[in-house]
C-alpha positions as CSV (number, residue, x, y, z in Angstrom):
1,M,88.1,-49.7,-55.8
2,I,88.4,-45.4,-55.4
3,P,90.1,-44.9,-52.1
4,L,87.5,-42.8,-50.7
5,L,91.2,-40.8,-48.2
6,K,94.4,-39.7,-49.8
7,K,97.2,-39.2,-47.1
8,T,98.1,-35.7,-47.7
9,I,101.4,-33.8,-48.0
10,N,101.7,-32.7,-43.7
11,G,100.1,-36.3,-42.4
12,G,97.0,-36.3,-42.7
13,L,93.8,-37.9,-44.3
14,R,91.8,-35.9,-46.6
15,L,88.3,-37.0,-48.4
16,L,88.3,-38.1,-52.1
17,F,84.6,-36.8,-53.0
18,T,83.2,-33.6,-51.8
19,P,80.3,-34.4,-49.6
20,L,77.2,-34.3,-51.6
21,R,75.1,-31.7,-49.2
22,L,77.9,-29.5,-51.0
23,M,77.9,-30.4,-54.8
24,R,74.6,-29.6,-55.1
25,G,75.1,-26.5,-54.4
26,N,73.9,-26.0,-50.3
27,R,76.4,-25.1,-49.2
28,K,76.4,-21.8,-47.4
29,P,79.0,-18.8,-46.9
30,R,80.6,-18.9,-44.1
31,G,80.1,-16.4,-41.0
32,A,76.4,-16.0,-43.3
33,Q,72.9,-15.7,-41.7
34,P,70.0,-18.6,-42.0
35,Q,67.5,-17.3,-43.5
36,H,64.2,-17.0,-42.5
37,M,61.0,-16.9,-45.5
38,E,58.2,-15.9,-44.2
39,V,55.2,-17.1,-45.0
40,P,51.8,-14.8,-45.7
41,N,49.4,-16.2,-42.6
42,H,46.6,-16.5,-44.8
43,I,48.1,-19.7,-45.9
44,L,49.9,-20.8,-42.7
45,L,47.2,-20.6,-40.2
46,V,44.7,-22.3,-41.9
47,A,47.5,-25.4,-42.0
48,V,48.2,-24.9,-38.3
49,R,44.5,-25.2,-37.4
50,D,44.2,-28.0,-40.0
51,A,47.3,-29.9,-37.4
52,L,45.1,-28.7,-34.1
53,R,42.2,-30.2,-35.4
54,K,44.7,-33.4,-36.3
55,G,46.0,-33.4,-32.7
56,Y,49.1,-31.6,-33.0
57,T,51.5,-28.6,-31.5
58,A,52.4,-26.0,-33.0
59,T,55.0,-23.3,-32.8
60,I,53.6,-19.9,-34.4
61,S,55.4,-16.0,-33.6
62,V,53.2,-13.8,-33.0
63,K,52.9,-10.8,-35.5
64,G,51.3,-8.1,-34.8
65,W,50.9,-5.4,-31.2
66,S,48.3,-6.0,-30.7
67,M,48.9,-8.8,-27.6
68,R,51.5,-5.9,-25.8
69,P,52.9,-5.8,-23.2
70,F,52.3,-10.1,-23.3
71,L,53.8,-10.5,-26.5
72,E,55.8,-8.7,-28.7
73,H,55.9,-9.3,-32.4
74,L,58.2,-10.5,-34.2
75,R,60.1,-11.6,-31.3
76,D,57.7,-13.9,-29.5
77,K,56.8,-16.5,-30.4
78,V,53.3,-19.6,-28.8
79,Q,53.0,-22.8,-29.0
80,L,49.3,-24.1,-30.0
81,S,47.5,-27.3,-29.3
82,S,43.7,-28.2,-29.4
83,P,40.9,-25.5,-27.9
84,D,39.0,-27.6,-25.3
85,G,38.6,-26.4,-22.7
86,A,39.1,-22.9,-23.0
87,I,38.3,-20.2,-20.8
88,V,37.5,-16.3,-19.6
89,G,41.2,-15.7,-19.5
90,D,43.3,-18.2,-22.2
91,A,44.3,-16.1,-25.0
92,V,43.5,-18.2,-28.1
93,L,43.8,-18.6,-31.9
94,A,40.3,-17.8,-33.7
95,E,39.1,-18.0,-37.1
96,L,37.2,-15.0,-37.5
97,S,35.9,-15.5,-40.9
98,P,37.1,-17.4,-44.1
99,G,41.6,-16.9,-43.9
100,H,41.3,-13.8,-41.2
101,F,43.2,-15.5,-38.2
102,V,43.1,-13.7,-35.0
103,L,45.2,-13.9,-31.7
104,H,43.8,-13.0,-28.4
105,R,42.6,-13.0,-25.0
106,I,39.1,-14.1,-24.5
107,I,36.8,-11.7,-21.9
108,A,33.6,-13.3,-22.3
109,I,31.8,-16.1,-23.1
110,Q,28.1,-17.2,-23.7
111,P,26.9,-21.0,-23.4
112,N,23.9,-22.2,-25.2
113,D,23.2,-24.9,-23.2
114,A,21.7,-26.1,-26.7
115,D,24.7,-27.1,-28.4
116,H,28.4,-25.8,-27.2
117,S,30.2,-25.8,-29.8
118,R,27.6,-22.4,-30.1
119,D,28.8,-20.6,-27.5
120,A,28.9,-17.0,-28.1
121,I,33.0,-15.6,-27.3
122,T,34.0,-12.5,-26.6
123,L,38.0,-11.9,-27.9
124,M,40.3,-8.5,-27.2
125,G,43.5,-8.4,-28.0
126,D,46.3,-7.2,-24.6
127,G,47.2,-3.9,-26.8
128,N,43.9,-2.5,-27.0
129,I,42.1,-0.8,-25.7
130,R,38.9,-0.9,-27.5
131,G,37.7,-3.0,-29.8
132,T,36.4,-7.1,-29.2
133,E,35.5,-9.3,-31.6
134,H,33.6,-11.7,-31.5
135,C,33.1,-15.7,-32.5
136,M,31.7,-19.6,-31.9
137,R,33.5,-22.1,-29.9
138,S,33.5,-23.5,-33.4
139,D,35.8,-20.4,-34.0
140,L,39.1,-21.1,-31.5
141,C,41.0,-23.0,-33.5
142,G,43.6,-23.2,-30.6
143,I,44.8,-22.2,-27.4
144,V,48.0,-21.1,-26.0
145,T,49.8,-23.6,-23.9
146,H,52.6,-22.4,-23.5
147,Y,54.9,-18.4,-24.0
148,I,58.8,-18.4,-25.7
149,Y,60.6,-15.1,-25.5
150,P,63.7,-15.2,-26.5
151,H,65.4,-17.1,-23.5
152,K,62.5,-18.5,-21.5
153,T,59.5,-20.7,-21.9
154,V,56.5,-19.9,-19.3
155,P,53.6,-23.1,-19.6
156,A,49.9,-20.4,-19.5
157,D,49.0,-21.1,-16.5
158,D,52.2,-20.1,-14.8
159,P,50.8,-18.9,-11.1
160,G,52.5,-16.3,-11.7
161,L,51.9,-15.5,-15.2
162,Q,47.3,-15.8,-14.6
163,R,47.9,-13.1,-11.3
164,R,49.6,-10.5,-14.2
165,I,47.3,-11.6,-16.8
166,R,45.2,-10.5,-15.0
167,R,46.0,-7.6,-13.2
168,W,46.3,-6.2,-16.8
169,R,42.2,-7.6,-17.1
170,R,41.4,-5.0,-14.9
171,L,43.6,-2.0,-15.7
172,L,41.6,-1.8,-18.8
173,P,40.4,2.0,-18.2
174,I,44.5,3.2,-17.7
175,R,45.6,1.0,-19.7
176,R,46.3,3.6,-22.4
177,Y,48.5,5.0,-20.3
178,L,50.5,2.2,-20.0
179,L,50.8,1.7,-22.8
180,A,52.9,4.6,-23.9
181,I,55.4,4.6,-21.6
182,Y,55.3,0.3,-22.4
183,K,56.5,1.9,-25.8
184,A,58.4,4.2,-24.9
185,N,60.7,1.8,-23.2
186,I,61.7,-1.1,-25.2
């Protein structure tokens, strides 16, 4: 039998075998920053869409500036779940065309009495001053349930957050100027 521990000169014990993680070449130098791999949206969001359809939740990093001031590019994250029951004011992940996804807020819903999945949805980013997207309810992939900021997580149904969202939506006519001030101060 080979001893696993050996007594050192100063009396301590030393492991004779190198741990497997070091042998596999996964050793990181001291002080090394963790490496991040960026997956293109057209690949990642298809997997997220499929997971949400199976009943899972997903957390994704936000890319782009269209949801300013509530979400910042690569700083914030959102937790998504199935879009059942999405209403006006909710932020949703929608697939506008195959492989083209947006995370925007619902600003209008035109109901279709014959088929609920055919409701016409109008979307607009919080950071947009004009321009909307249109899709059907069946094109919604997920609804934002939590906004994840660097130092806190806020549920999407938080009353304070909902008040700020409603106020921001009413400020659309002067949003251009408010966003300019916001950008100058971040």
